[in-house]
Each structure stands twice: as C-alpha cells, then as structure tokens.
C-alpha positions in Angstrom: 0.0 0.0 0.0 1.4 3.4 -1.0 1.7 5.8 1.9 1.8 9.6 2.1 5.3 11.1 2.5 5.8 13.8 5.1 7.1 17.1 3.8 9.8 19.2 5.7 9.3 21.0 8.0 7.6 18.3 10.1 8.8 17.6 13.7 8.5 13.8 13.0 11.4 14.2 10.5 13.7 15.5 13.2 13.2 12.7 15.8 15.6 9.9 16.4 13.8 6.7 15.6 13.9 3.9 18.1 15.4 0.5 17.3 12.9 -2.3 16.5 13.0 -5.0 19.2 12.2 -7.8 16.9 10.9 -8.5 13.4 7.2 -9.0 12.8 4.9 -9.5 9.9 3.7 -5.9 10.4 7.3 -4.7 10.0 7.7 -6.8 6.8 4.5 -5.3 5.5 5.8 -1.8 6.4 8.9 -2.5 4.3 6.8 -3.6 1.4 4.6 -0.5 1.7 7.8 1.7 1.8 9.2 0.1 -1.3 5.9 0.6 -3.2 5.8 4.2 -1.9 9.5 4.8 -2.9 9.1 3.4 -6.4 5.9 5.3 -7.0 7.5 8.6 -5.9 9.9 7.9 -7.7 12.9 7.6 -5.5 15.9 5.4 -4.6 15.5 5.4 -0.9 13.0 5.9 1.9 13.1 5.8 5.7 10.2 4.9 8.0 10.1 8.4 9.6 9.4 9.9 6.2 6.0 8.2 6.2 5.4 9.0 9.9 6.5 5.7 11.3 8.8 5.9 14.3 11.0 2.9 13.6 14.5 2.2 12.4 13.6 0.8 8.9 14.9 1.9 5.6 14.5 0.7 2.0 16.6 1.4 -1.0 17.2 0.4 -4.6 19.9 2.4 -6.5 19.8 0.3 -9.7 19.1 2.9 -12.4 20.4 1.3 -15.6 18.0 0.6 -18.4 17.2 -3.1 -18.5 19.0 -3.8 -15.2 17.0 -5.9 -12.6 15.9 -3.9 -9.6 17.7 -4.7 -6.3 15.3 -3.7 -3.5 16.8 -3.8 0.0 14.9 -3.5 3.2 17.1 -2.8 6.3 15.9 -3.1 9.9 18.1 -1.4 12.5 20.8 -0.5 10.0 24.1 0.9 11.3 27.3 2.1 9.7 30.1 0.1 11.1 32.9 1.5 9.0 33.5 4.3 6.6 36.3 5.3 4.2 38.5 8.4 4.7 37.9 9.1 1.0 35.0 11.4 0.4 32.5 11.7 -2.5 30.2 14.6 -3.4 26.7 13.8 -4.8 23.9 16.1 -5.7 21.2 14.8 -3.2 17.5 15.2 -3.2 14.9 13.9 -0.8 11.3 12.7 -1.1 10.5 14.9 2.0 12.0 17.9 0.3 10.6 17.7 -3.2 12.4 19.3 -6.2 15.3 20.6 -4.1 18.8 19.4 -4.7 22.3 20.2 -3.3 25.8 18.8 -3.2 26.5 16.9 0.0 29.9 15.4 0.9 30.0 12.0 2.6 32.3 9.1 2.9 32.8 7.4 -0.5 32.5 3.9 1.0 30.6 2.5 4.0 30.1 -0.8 5.6 26.5 -1.3 6.9 25.2 -4.0 9.2 21.4 -4.6 9.5 18.7 -7.2 10.0 17.1 -8.4 6.8 13.4 -9.3 6.3 14.2 -12.9 7.3 15.6 -11.8 10.6 19.2 -12.6 9.6 22.1 -10.2 10.3 23.6 -8.9 7.2 26.7 -6.8 6.5 27.7 -5.3 3.1 30.1 -2.7 1.7 28.6 0.0 -0.4 30.2 2.6 -2.6 29.1 5.2 -5.2 25.4 6.1 -5.2 24.6 3.2 -2.9 26.9 4.5 -0.2 25.4 8.0 -0.5 21.9 6.7 -0.4 22.3 4.4 2.6 24.0 7.2 4.5 21.2 9.6 3.6 18.5 7.1 4.7 20.3 6.2 8.0 20.5 10.0 8.6 16.7 10.1 8.5 16.6 7.6 11.3 18.7 10.0 13.4 16.6 13.0 12.6 19.1 14.5 10.1 18.1 15.8 6.7 20.5 16.4 3.8 19.8 20.1 4.1 21.4 20.0 7.6 24.7 19.7 5.8 24.2 23.0 4.0 25.1 26.5 5.0 22.3 28.2 7.1 21.2 30.6 4.3 20.7 27.8 1.8 18.9 25.6 4.4 16.6 28.5 5.3 15.8 29.2 1.7 14.9 25.5 1.0 12.8 25.4 4.2 10.8 28.5 3.2 10.1 26.9 -0.2 8.8 23.8 1.6 6.6 25.8 3.9 5.1 27.5 0.8 4.7 24.1 -0.9 2.8 22.8 2.1 0.5 25.8 2.2 -0.1 25.6 -1.5 -1.0 21.8 -1.2 -3.3 22.5 1.8 -5.1 25.2 -0.3 -5.5 22.8 -3.2 -7.1 20.2 -0.9 -9.5 22.8 0.7 
C-alpha cells in the first residue's frame, strides 16, 4: 500500500527513531509499503520516519540502468560500522524535500550492518550512489536531513520553499 510522504518541516522528521526490538509481519509489510511508496514517488531510498512511522527501517534500490534488474533492499536497525576516509560529493535530493537538490559530501564507501526481512544479520560494503543513499536514509533515522549539511542561508531558503509548498497543497485540498 502506497503511503503519504511527510514534507519538511515536520517535527517527526527531526526525531531519532527507536530500534525495533524484533521483526514482525507488520514490519515486513511496512517495508513492502515503503518500497511501493519509494518506487511510485519515484525515489531510490525511503526511511520509515518519512511516512510518519517511528522505527529504524529503511528501503533502497539504487539500480538505475536501463534493463537492469531492480535490487530492492529492506534494512531493519541499519548501522554504519565502517566508513572510508575518502569522500564523495553527490547532488542529493529527498522525497520529503521535493524538487530541491544540493551537493553533499559524505564518505565514499561505508560498511553497513542490518537485519534483513528474514531476521538474519547482514553486512555489506557500499560505494558510489549506494553509499550516499544508505547514509542519507540512515541519517533520516537519526533526525538528520540532507539540508542539515548545507550553509544556514541555503537551508533556510529551502525550508521556506517547503513551507510555501505545504501551504499551496493545503489550499488545493480545501
């Protein structure tokens, strides 16, 4: 089921999400809903707080090549256990901050540990777009948005645009 995505500023996007104590069918369904929502948006990653769910769950799929098979990943309680000294800059966007993009510098490679949908602990090294995406989504679990990496003036400008967008959308619904 596709879920509505929260738009910044929303206090739920700034909260640190609690760890999930154990995997349940409801959480697996949440991950499926999040993937459906992410693909429909369209996006390459989504964190549970972005749909108003207070849980450490993210989904991602950074396969973008024409004809390449999708690689959806659902991560429960993901954590970065290692990161490279080398840095990468990617132009990031966010489904909770539509149509706004900015360059963000992050470690070029990360090692992430998580619980998969079968309850097994997994660990994988990510680089390139995958590394950027998984860090961006884990940031969401910690109440951090990509605009928090920007200079205050640019962050305020984007926030004002989002406030206006939310007002415009509320007027359209009325």
